[in-house]
Every structure is written in structure tokens, then in C-alpha cells.
LUMTI-552962 format. One record per residue (C-alpha): residue in one letter; x, y, z. Coordinates in pm, whole numbers, padded with zeros to 5 digits, always signed. Layout:
N
AXYZ ...
This chain:
544
M-01502+07033+03041 A-01483+06660+03125 T-01420+06577+02759 E-01134+06832+02733 S-00976+06686+03050 L-01000+06332+02907 N-00840+06439+02578 F-00559+06616+02764 S-00487+06302+02971 F-00485+06085+02658 Q-00246+06322+02476 G-00011+06322+02775 L-00013+05942+02794 R+00053+05920+02422 R+00357+06156+02441 S+00495+05964+02740 L+00468+05629+02560 N+00628+05765+02241 V+00923+05896+02439 S+00966+05564+02622 L+00947+05355+02303 S+01167+05582+02090 Q+01480+05403+02213 Y+01372+05079+02039 E+01401+05000+01669 P+01065+04986+01485 V+01123+04626+01372 L+01159+04513+01736 L+00834+04684+01825 V+00657+04504+01538 L+00799+04165+01642 A+00704+04225+02004 S+00348+04308+01897 V+00322+03990+01688 A+00465+03776+01970 T+00219+03925+02218 W-00072+03856+01982 I+00038+03491+01937 A+00079+03441+02311 L-00268+03580+02381 S-00418+03364+02105 V-00255+03046+02237 T-00359+03129+02593 S-00716+03195+02482 S-00725+02873+02278 T-00582+02669+02566 L-00827+02813+02816 G-01109+02747+02570 A-00996+02387+02524 V-00973+02336+02901 Y-01319+02488+02953 G-01459+02275+02671 S-01309+01960+02822 F-01448+02033+03169 S-01784+02126+03017 E-01806+01804+02818 K-01640+01552+03051 G-01685+01706+03394 F-01409+01756+03651 I-01345+01388+03727 G-01355+01286+03360 S-01115+01564+03258 I-00869+01483+03536 S-00886+01111+03454 S-00824+01179+03085 L-00524+01393+03175 A-00392+01122+03410 V-00408+00858+03136 K-00219+01088+02898 L+00050+01143+03161 I+00080+00767+03227 R+00138+00711+02857 L+00434+00952+02875 L+00599+00760+03160 P+00855+00485+03082 G+00657+00167+03020 G+00328+00348+03072 A+00202+00323+02716 K+00311-00043+02699 Y+00118-00125+03016 L-00201+00050+02903 N-00184-00115+02559 K-00141-00454+02726 E-00449-00398+02944 Q-00653-00281+02644 K-00549-00593+02456 K-00684-00812+02738 V-01019-00641+02705 M-01009-00672+02327 D-00937-01045+02348 K-01250-01091+02561 L-01465-00876+02335 T-01357-01058+02018 S-01376-01408+02164 G-01713-01450+01996 T-01566-01400+01648 K-01328-01697+01655 G-01306-01865+01319 K-01294-01535+01131 E-00972-01658+00970 L-01191-01897+00771 W-01399-01616+00621 A-01367-01573+00245 T-01114-01312+00136 E-01150-01356-00241 L-01387-01495-00500 P-01396-01875-00536 K-01206-01995-00847 Q-01515-02181-00952 G-01856-02042-00864 L-02075-02249-00634 G-02386-02207-00848 P-02716-02305-00681 Q-02518-02493-00416 V-02439-02155-00261 I-02775-02187-00080 E-02651-02503+00091 R-02338-02314+00193 M-02551-02036+00340 L-02759-02285+00537 E-02438-02429+00680 I-02317-02084+00789 K-02662-02000+00925 K-02631-02288+01172 Q-02372-02080+01358 D-02641-01824+01451 K-02778-01857+01802 P-03139-01962+01866 W-03334-01637+01900 E-03699-01736+01917 G-03840-01585+02235 R-03496-01513+02380 C-03376-01176+02246 S-03449-00835+02392 G-03590-00642+02097 A-03409-00753+01780 V-03697-00963+01638 Y-04041-00805+01674 I-04255-01040+01465 G-04402-01339+01645 G-04361-01703+01548 T-04089-01855+01330 E-03937-01706+01018 T-04110-01949+00781 E-04471-01889+00883 G-04739-01627+00941 H-04638-01262+00918 F-04275-01355+00856 R-04375-01541+00543 L-04597-01258+00420 V-04318-01000+00458 N-04067-01230+00288 E-04301-01292-00007 A-04362-00919-00051 Y-03987-00856-00043 C-03914-01122-00307 M-04181-00980-00536 F-03996-00645-00556 A-03636-00756-00485 H-03503-00599-00807 T-03668-00257-00771 N-03517+00084-00695 P-03715+00403-00623 L-03435+00600-00789 H-03609+00499-01113 P-03975+00595-01059 D-04039+00585-01433 V-03961+00212-01435 W-04115+00118-01099 P-04392+00369-01018 S-04530+00119-00767 I-04244+00189-00523 P-04300+00568-00487 R-04667+00490-00432 F-04585+00236-00159 E-04349+00484+00008 S-04599+00768+00000 E-04871+00548+00145 V-04644+00414+00423 V-04554+00773+00515 N-04915+00893+00506 M-05048+00596+00703 T-04780+00644+00968 A-04845+01017+00992 S-05219+00957+01025 F-05192+00793+01368 L-04935+01052+01482 G-05169+01349+01455 S-05144+01454+01089 K-05521+01446+01039 L-05588+01680+01328 Q-05607+02058+01301 A-05332+02097+01563 S-05077+01949+01320 G-05133+02224+01063 G-05244+01974+00800 M-04906+01973+00619 V-04723+01677+00778 C-04496+01504+00527 G-04193+01276+00524 N-03991+00997+00367 M-03880+00643+00434 T-03524+00568+00544 S-03311+00264+00619 G-03372+00273+00993 G-03406+00484+01305 T-03052+00614+01287 E-03093+00745+00933 S-03430+00899+01024 I-03260+01081+01312 L-02967+01182+01092 M-03206+01328+00837 A-03406+01518+01099 V-03090+01667+01249 K-02938+01758+00911 T-03265+01913+00797 T-03300+02114+01118 R-02941+02237+01094 D-02988+02364+00739 Y-03331+02511+00813 M-03204+02702+01117 K-02907+02830+00920 A-03135+02964+00648 S-03404+03104+00877 R-03202+03216+01178 G-02848+03251+01041 I-02702+03000+01290 T-02362+02886+01162 A-02223+02722+01479 P-02518+02493+01556 E-02578+02315+01886 M-02840+02061+01989 I-02947+01957+02336 I-03030+01600+02432 A-03084+01411+02755 E-02816+01155+02843 S-03080+00885+02781 A-03126+00991+02416 H-03017+00747+02147 S-02653+00733+02037 A-02766+00826+01685 Y-02757+01190+01798 D-02386+01156+01876 K-02339+01020+01525 A-02537+01309+01377 A-02331+01560+01575 Q-02008+01411+01440 Y-02131+01380+01084 F-02284+01727+01058 Q-02045+01932+01273 I-02299+02014+01543 K-02201+02071+01904 L-02382+01824+02126 R-02488+01938+02471 R-02598+01657+02700 A-02827+01721+02996 P-02877+01483+03290 V-03206+01305+03342 A-03428+01376+03642 D-03479+01132+03929 D-03759+00963+03732 L-03510+00902+03442 R-03699+01139+03212 A-03532+01439+03047 D-03467+01716+03297 V-03639+02017+03140 K-03472+02271+03369 A-03129+02128+03296 M-03196+02142+02921 K-03319+02500+02950 R-02991+02604+03113 L-02803+02477+02808 I-02998+02685+02553 N-02805+02969+02392 K-02803+03172+02068 N-02660+02875+01872 T-02917+02618+01983 I-03107+02475+01687 M-03304+02192+01847 L-03409+01995+02152 V-03461+01619+02147 A-03725+01415+02330 S-03762+01036+02342 S-04096+00858+02348 P-03994+00633+02504 G-03620+00633+02566 F-03442+00312+02467 P-03268+00252+02804 H-03557+00272+03052 G-03877+00286+02847 V-03999+00617+02990 I-04148+00905+02792 D-03980+01244+02823 P-04198+01545+02921 I-04271+01641+02561 E-04527+01912+02634 E-04281+02093+02862 L-04002+02062+02607 S-04243+02186+02341 A-04315+02498+02546 L-03940+02552+02577 A-03888+02513+02201 L-04166+02760+02124 Q-04034+03008+02381 Y-03688+03013+02223 N-03804+02965+01863 I-03608+02643+01813 C-03702+02299+01680 L-03807+01990+01875 H-03751+01638+01745 V-03939+01348+01902 D-03777+01006+01877 L-04066+00763+01832 C-03851+00494+01671 L-03948+00253+01945 G-04291+00383+02041 G-04444+00499+01713 F-04641+00181+01642 V-04739+00117+02006 L-04822+00441+02187 P-05107+00557+01957 F-05282+00222+02001 A-05199+00196+02372 K-05366+00533+02419 K-05679+00404+02244 L-05676+00104+02474 G-05693+00339+02772 Y-05334+00344+02890 P-05228+00679+03044 I-05002+00793+02762 P-04903+01163+02768 P-04910+01367+02440 F-04615+01278+02217 D-04683+01360+01849 F-04784+01645+01614 R-05074+01731+01844 V-04805+01904+02051 A-04745+02246+01895 G-04367+02264+01930 V-04291+01927+01771 T-04126+01988+01433 S-04009+01637+01338 I-04060+01273+01436 S-03873+00950+01365 V-04058+00617+01378 D-03939+00268+01282 V-04156+00035+01077 H-03908-00249+01132 K-03974-00256+01507 Y-04335-00269+01624 G-04459-00193+01272 L-04344-00552+01205 G-04185-00454+00874 P-03857-00590+00733 K-03527-00478+00880 G-03416-00153+00720 T-03744+00042+00721 S-03818+00364+00909 V-04001+00692+00853 V-03897+01051+00923 L-04181+01303+00943 Y-04186+01684+00939 R-04456+01927+01043 N-04454+02095+00700 H-04297+02097+00355 E-04098+02415+00423 L-03892+02222+00674 R-03862+01899+00475 K-03715+02076+00171 Y-03390+02114+00364 Q-03358+01735+00377 F-03325+01701+00000 V-03005+01724-00204 A-03038+01863-00559 V-02742+01866-00800 T-02756+02076-01117 E-02392+02077-01238 W-02322+01705-01274 S-02234+01584-01624 G-02451+01280-01554 G-02761+01496-01563 L-02991+01660-01313 Y-03006+01474-00981 V-03217+01497-00667 S-03229+01259-00372 P-03448+01263-00059 S-03218+01093+00191 M-02866+00960+00259 A-02877+00680+00003 G-02909+00720-00372 S-03022+00375-00473 R-03259+00220-00220 A-03414-00123-00190 G-03766-00096-00327 A-03830-00439-00179 L-03799-00302+00175 I-04049-00028+00101 A-04292-00274-00057 A-04262-00521+00232 A-04319-00242+00488 W-04634-00143+00297 A-04748-00505+00293 S-04695-00535+00668 M-04898-00224+00750 M-05177-00300+00506 S-05208-00662+00622 L-05238-00569+00991 G-05438-00248+00978 E-05556-00055+01282 S-05728-00357+01435 G-05418-00572+01399 Y-05188-00318+01563 T-05439-00264+01843 Q-05452-00637+01920 I-05072-00662+01907 T-05033-00363+02140 R-05272-00519+02392 K-05057-00833+02403 L-04731-00639+02427 M-04845-00403+02701 E-04987-00690+02907 A-04666-00892+02876 A-04453-00590+02973 R-04683-00519+03268 N-04646-00875+03400 I-04267-00854+03375 K-04269-00515+03545 L-04476-00655+03831 G-04276-00978+03853 I-03924-00838+03879 P-03965-00671+04223 D-04079-01009+04360 I-03725-01139+04293 E-03512-01067+04599 G-03237-00817+04521 L-03388-00668+04203 Y-03589-00353+04139 V-03737-00184+03830 L-03587+00147+03721 G-03839+00431+03695 K-04195+00376+03581 P-04186+00229+03228 D-04455+00369+02999 M-04438+00102+02734 T-04262-00226+02657 V-03908-00168+02784 V-03844-00278+03141 A-03504-00198+03297 F-03394-00351+03626 A-03098-00321+03861 S-02970-00438+04199 K-02823-00271+04505 E-02691-00605+04631 L-02552-00787+04329 N-02342-00714+04022 I-02624-00684+03768 Y-02384-00760+03483 K-02312-01099+03639 V-02687-01161+03648 N-02692-01074+03278 E-02417-01330+03211 A-02609-01594+03404 M-02912-01518+03188 A-02695-01546+02875 E-02597-01896+02983 K-02967-01977+02989 G-02999-01855+02629 W-03129-01503+02691 S-02986-01203+02506 L-03063-00892+02711 N-02931-00536+02692 A-02664-00422+02939 L-02699-00053+03029 H-02508+00201+03234 K-02574+00533+03408 P-02697+00358+03619 S-02567+00002+03585 S-02867-00204+03481 V-03015-00449+03230 H-03333-00428+03028 I-03564-00641+02823 C-03748-00491+02527 V-04067-00696+02504 T-04175-00811+02157 L-04428-01059+02023 Q-04158-01321+02071 H-04202-01284+02448 V-04577-01280+02504 D-04589-01656+02569 V-04263-01685+02766 V-04309-01421+03039 D-04322-01682+03317 K-04016-01858+03175 F-03826-01528+03170 L-03911-01448+03531 D-03828-01803+03647 D-03490-01792+03469 L-03418-01445+03608 K-03495-01562+03961 A-03266-01861+03916 A-02990-01641+03769 V-03004-01405+04068 K-02981-01699+04309 Y-02688-01847+04118 V-02494-01519+04126 R-02569-01478+04496 D-02453-01832+04573 N-02144-01808+04351 P-01988-01462+04410 G-01661-01557+04240 K-01829-01660+03915 Y-01793-01454+03594 E-01487-01263+03716 D-01316-01344+03385 G-01621-01291+03166 M-01789-00985+03021 A-01925-00857+03354 P-01599-00682+03455 I-01583-00517+03112 Y-01938-00388+03139 G-01864-00274+03492 A-01553-00085+03382 G-01739+00068+03091 A-02005+00194+03329 T-01773+00334+03596 L-01440+00435+03439 P-01430+00815+03428 D-01179+00816+03140 R-01418+00778+02849 G-01136+00817+02596 T-00994+00475+02680 I-01339+00315+02652 R-01388+00490+02320 D-01054+00358+02190 I-01150+00003+02288 L-01485+00031+02111 V-01321+00159+01792 D-01059-00116+01801 Y-01332-00374+01853 M-01530-00246+01556 D-01216-00237+01341 S-01142-00601+01426 T-01488-00737+01354 C-01582-00586+01018 
């Protein structure tokens, strides 16, 4: 009875509409339908764009971005903003003066062996770095002795080699395989919990290792789960390489805040998981503050939702395993943790290898296969490549192997003891300087510090005048030092200089107003990230 009543009502409505619309020509009805569809589509798209903007930038960031766009539309607005951006650019590029003298074409007559003399002349423009740079140089001593010399000799021995031709240089694939296996061995590959199938490849650095892990995960999740609009979730402390991967591989990046202890906020990351999520990211430790994310909790989350978990060990891979053996309270971070599907670890950092060497590891071969690119239809023949590059420098692989083999487990253990002790002394010394405090509880060799009384970026500039090259951070505004073997004998000097820098800034509040401190401050606090992004792109375009 109810069905008959519903049908009767529908028939009556249909007759009423037909009578009402009969006065219009059919073509007008078609055009009206099309116009309505377009209007709804535009409205939906606009609302989606607005929601996406607020979701990505937040309310303040979205409003600020809109305000800047409106200012550009006002008479003289664009001219004013461009003028202000140019002021910033002039400060940023002040360190590249003399670029007009750079070569723009081949010399008419080659320099021959004298080119080495020319290089030595240019090299004199480099700043002294021994014991003064945060991170950057991880090997101790000078570049003509000790481990430096060993790595350089190994590189020269294989400078002409290319693993793209394994038939000519079979030594290089062997070196690569052994570097990968040795690295995997102290990250849990030998234990039953890993599944016994850990594998990987060498790359040109941490960024490429991360790019490969993200690309591989994207393709694996598409094949296994049918996800075609992939998303990944990172903490705001995760490395910028994930932003690069998201742009390169068309993956939506969802960024979660960190907790009060500066570690990834697991609950916040959980709220961002949806049907398109392919992976979570954990840092061990994070580059900014040197703290290890709660990897076991993130692993449980990954297993619960059947998604992948990448652990960024680029900084910690050659320290944490040995620190744990030395008795430091290091939480689980590698393939011992069930949900971890991939790991990136740099040999050119605490592995003391040459610049341009890293390793990306996968829990099994099924996953790694999605990293490779195989081409069957090229007229140049069959082609397969494991990573981003085709040709690769075999010398880098060989020198990384030489570094690891020369040091061994005992060598890395001794190095880790020195590094952890130096970092501990810095961590304990900073709070003794009035006005400074350490951010979070660093787990390793990165110590970040800030101030509630002083402009920390001015302190950084004062340190730069003393020859130190530290890392300026934001969210929150802070500075860090990444302790390397270059610093183990200059800890007291660092703390003395830092104390003097703080006093100088306190006694001279008007100093550095025209330096880099205001730029760092603006970069940390300006809600309109689009303007900051434009400045960064312009800076890069002007310096390369």
C-alpha cells in the first residue's frame, strides 16, 4: 500500500512538472541544465579549494595568503611587495658577490695541468670549517690525513668506474651489495623479527633514499591496495625531502604537529589516516631537535591500518645501534619493529663515507621490486635501473665500502662513545648560560637551543662572527649544533663562545638589525608561506 502511494505521488509530481515546463523550448531547457551543472561544478571546486587551503595552511595562513593577493591587486601594491622582496634577496645573495667573474664559456686555450693551481686559488675562498660547522663534515682531523686520506685514496682508485656496466667493473656491484648487507646487519636484518629478507640499494644521499622509499611505497600500495590518490603522513619535524617526494610523485602530504616533547604526535597522525593513506614517516632522530619519534606506537598504527612505515635513520643509522650497545637508553627503531617497511641511512654522515653515499633498505624483495625501472621497448636495448640515476659513481660506492671495512664494529663503537659524550657535555653546558635552554630531550648528537629573553637568530649571527656555522631552525625559533668528530675536542670552546655571544647580544640589543636575523625571524613567524616560498625560489634561481 505504501509503495502504491509513493508511485502515485511521483506520477503526480511528474505530470505537474511536465505541464509547467511545456511552455519552454527544449533547447532552453537543455542550456539551463548545462548551466546549472557548470555552476554546481565550479561551486564544488571552489569550496574544495578553500577547504584544501584551510586544511593545509590553517586559518591564519589562508587569510594571510589571501591578504597578500589582494594587496598585489591594489595600485602600487605589487610594486611595494616586489621592492620588499628584493631587499631580502639582496641580503640573501650578499655572500655570492663576485659571481660575475665566474666562467661562462670554455677558455680559448686550455689551462692544462695548471688548472689545479687555479682550483687551489678558488678553494681559498672557502671558509675554514675544521671544528666549526654543525654537521657538514663528519670525519675528524684535516682532509689530508687519517680517515680523510683513506677515503680519498679509495675514491681515486675507482674514479673511472660505473656500476651501470657490471660486466666491466664487477667489483662495484660487490662493494654495493656488501655495503648494503653490512648496514642492514646492525639494523636488525639478522634477527628473526626482520623476516630474514631485508634488502636494499645505495643512493646518492639521504634525499634520494627517501625519494626511492616513497616512490616504491606509492607503487606497491597502488598494486596491492589499488590506491590511486596516495597520501602520506609526516610530523612537521620530518625532513624536507618528504615535501620533495610529494611534489615529484604526486602524493598528497599531510603534516601533523609534534607533541610537547617535540616527537611525532601519534594521535594527531592517526586522525589524518584515511582510505588513501599509503605510509607514515618516523624520524630517528629528527634533524631539527635530535629526538626519536615513538616508532613502536607508529608501527602499531601502521599494522592496524595495513599501511607502510618508513623510518628516517639518515642521521642516526651509524650511531644509534652502537649507542644502544654502549648502554644508552635508545628505544627500538629498526627492522626489529614489526611495522617498519623501509629505512634510509646515510653512509656519508656518521658512516664517515664520502659525500654522496646513502642506503635505502626494505623489509623484503616484494617491496623493493617497485623501486626498479625496467624498459623493454627502447631501441638501445633492454634496460633496468635500481634508482634515480642511470650512471653512478662507482668511486663513491668503493670509498663507502673502504670506510666501513676500515672502521668495523669496534671503530664505530669508539666513535659513537666520543660523539655521545661530546653531545652530552654540550647538552649539560647550554642551560648554564643565562637566557638559553635546550629544546626537548635529545637522544643523540643533535642539540637544539632557544631563548625566551633574546632573539636567538642574533645569537646565531654573533656565533657566525666567531667562525661558527650553526643551523637556524623555526617552529619554534631556535638554533642547533649537530655534533661530529670535528667537535669532540672543541666542546669547551663552543660553550665559551656561545656564552660570549649571548652576552654580546644582551649588551648590544640594536646589533644585527640589518643582518640575517630579521630574515630568519620573518621566515619563522610570517603566516604567509607563499611569499617565503617565492623568496627561496628566487634565491635558488640566482645562485645556481
